[in-house]
N, C-alpha and C positions, 0 to 999 in steps of 0.2 A: 189658576193660570201656574205659580209657583209650587203646587204640589201636584200636575200633571207634568210640569217639569222636572221633578225629584223623581217624579215615579218613573219616568222616557231613562232619567241617567242613572240608574237603579238598574235597569230591565237591561241597556246597553253595557254595566259593568258586570251583571251577571254573565249575559251570553259569553263576554272576553273572557271570563274565568272559569265558564264551561268548554271552552272551546280551546284555553290552556290546559286545561286536563284533559283531555280529550288528544292533544300532543303529546304529554309527559307518559300517558298509557301506551301511545304507541311506540313512542322510545322504549319504554321500559318492555312493552313485551318486543322488540327488535333483540334485547339483549336475552331476554328470557328465550327465545327461541335460536339463537346461540348455542346458548348454554343449554336448551333441549337437546339441543344436535348429538352432543358430546354427553349426554347423562348416563348412559349405559355404557359409556367407554371405561375400563380398564387402563393401566398405564401400561401392559402390552400393548392393546389395541394403539393406544397413543403413539406408541414409539415405532412400531411397524407402520402406519397409514404413515407417519414422518418420514421414515426410510422408502418408503416408495415415491412420495411427493420428491425428497431428495432427488434421487437415483433417476427420476425422471425429469426433472431442471427446473418441475415446480417450488420453486424456494419462496416464495410468497406462502404457497400454503404449508408449505414446513413450518417456517416460522411460525407460522400461527396455530400448528399443531404442537411445536416443540413450546411456544410461549404457554400456552393451554394446559400442557404436560405438565411443567412446570408451576402453573397456577394450583393447578389439582393437587400435586404432590409434591408440594415444596422440599418433603424430606425424606431420609432416607437414603436405599446404598446408592440409588443409579439417578437423584437429582443434581449430583456432580456431572454426570456425564450430558445429564440434558443442558443444565449450561454451556459446554463444551458443544454440542449440539448444536445451540442456536447462535454462538461465535462462530460456529461451519457454515451453517448456514447464509448468514449472516454474509458473509466471505463469499461466496458462492452468488448470493445475489447482487454484486457489486456492490454491498453498503461497508464500505473499510469505517468509517467513525463509529458507526455499529456494532461492528463485529470486534475491533480492539476493542473498545467502552467494555462489550462482551467475555472478552479474553479478559480483561482489566479488572473485572470484580469476580470473575472466577479464581482469579491468583489470590484476591484478596478474604474471600471467603474460604478458600480451601489452599491455602499455604502449605498446606504438607501432601496434600494430593499427589498418587504414584503417576497422574495423570499431569499435574503442572508444568510439566517440561511444555507439553504439547501446546500449552497456551500462548508460554515464551514464543515457540516456534512459528505458531499462526502469525501470532503479531508482525512476525519477520517476513509470512508469505503477505501478508495481509499488503505493508507495505512495500516487499518487491513487486506485487503487480498492480500497486498501486497507480502507477504512471502508464501503464499499458492498456492502450485507449483501441478503438474500433480498425482505424490505418495502422497500425502496430501488429496487429494480431493477422492484418493479411498481406501488407506491404512489407518490404524489407527495408526496415531502418537502422540508424545507427543509436543504439541506446545509450553511449555516452554521451550524446547529444540533450538528452533528456533534463529537465531541471533535478538538481542531486540533492534534493529536501530530502523526498521520499528516499531516496537510494540509502542516503547515511541512517536515515531512521532505522530502515531494514538491516543495514549492517551493524547498527548497534543494539538491533532486537536479537539479534545470531551470536552477535560478541557475547551478551547476556546468557545467551541460552549455555555458548561452549564454558563461559564461568561460572554458572551455575550447579550444570548439569552437564559436568566432564564425559559421561558413562551413559547422557542419554542415546537412545535408539536415532534421533533425529541430528547430531551430531555430525556425521558424516556429509550430509545434505545440505546441512549450514553451513560446515566450511567452502564446500565446493560453490556455495552463493555468494558468502564473503569475497573469497578469489576476483570472482566477475565483478561484484559492486568492487572490490577496490581497484579492480584494472578500469572498470566503467570514470569512476571518480576521480582517476587518476587523467586518461584521457580528456576527463571534461576540462579541466585546468589547462591541458594543451590546446585544447579548442578556442579557449577564451583568450589564453596567451595569443594564439594565432590570429583573433580577433583584434585584439591591441596592437599588434604589428602591422596588419593592415593600414590602421588609423593613426600610425607612426607613436604610437604609445610605448614607446620601448623600455622606458621605467618600469612601466607597470605589465610589458609581458615579461620582461626579466624574473619579476616578483611571482607572477603566476608560475614561472617556471621549474623558477626556484623552490616553489612549494611542493612540484613535484620529487622533484630529486630528493627534497629533505624527508617531504612523508611519506611518500608511495616510493619507496627503494621495491627493487627485482620488479616492477610491472611491466609492461610491455610499453608505459610512455614515456618512460624515462628518457631516451636517447633523441626521442621527439622532441624530451624537452629540452635537453642541451643543442639541440640543433638550433632550436629560438633562441638561446643564451647565448651562443653563440652569432649568430645572426647579429640582435639585437647589438651588443657590445662592440660588433665592429662598426653599425652605424651612430653606435652616441661615439666612436672616436677614441675607444678604449682598449687599442693593442693586444697590450698586455692578458688582460680578463677574456679574448676572446680567444686569446693561443692557448691559454689555461684552462678553458673550455674545452677544447679543438684538441689540445693531449687527453683530458681526462674520456671525451667520448670516441678517442683513437685505441686511448687501452685499453675501453671494455668492449668495444664495438668495432673490431676493425674490418668487420665482414658487413658492416653498416648493420640497422636494428634485426636483431633475432627475431621477430614476431610482426611481419609484413601487416600494416595499419587495415588493411583490405584483404585477409585473406583469403577471407569466402568468397568475394567479390562475386559476383553472376551477373548475368543480362539485367536480372531485373533492379539490382543494386544499382547500374551504372546509367539506367533509365530515370532512376530515383533521384541520381548526383545531377543528370542532368538537367533536369524540371527544377531543378532547385529548393528542394521540401526539406532535404539535408544537406547541409557541408554548403 
């Protein structure tokens, strides 16, 4: 009886091991099939097919092809460009973390590359567009009311680009984006200050508005920050400070804010504000 039991257990173990071998074999053959698909591809074909997929909006396929290209041809004159192409494909595929990681990897491996300025620029683009969702693409929203974290990151990325590569061809666009980002960051502080005013947290409102005046000079948000400070000082019964703030405002903005807060307001914006999704 014992011998029969031992034989039975041996047969069961042998069957399981054979099944496992078949599973591993099938997995191995799957990888082999993928490799065989590109077996006779040279670098030019990889690059051409990846570019075609990228232009067609098939970013997953483009990433797969670019990574296969880098794996097959890790060295050579075009390897650095492939790394940048991977970073860009991740960016277009709405995968910001992977895009920034790929750009950082390129900077680390190719610090003297003639294209390293683009890697810094791409990092800025990724963070610049990171907070833009589906709604933002199709409906009018106030970008200054988004989470400022990624805006600050984008500003820092573009600032680093302008500092390291003052003659880069991407400088003009980066500087324009920096102006917009700075304006949005300043208006974000104004929105927070107004939030505190509504809740009668006047000291907190003054602190936020003062940040705009001190840190974001020459932005369209400054006159609105001064208005908040004047109102908050009045609420706190600090007439001297209120008068000083009013004097500064009238001296610099005798005709009111030079840039209306919603200068490009449309009917869609008014509907957007009315339903309460923004402001």
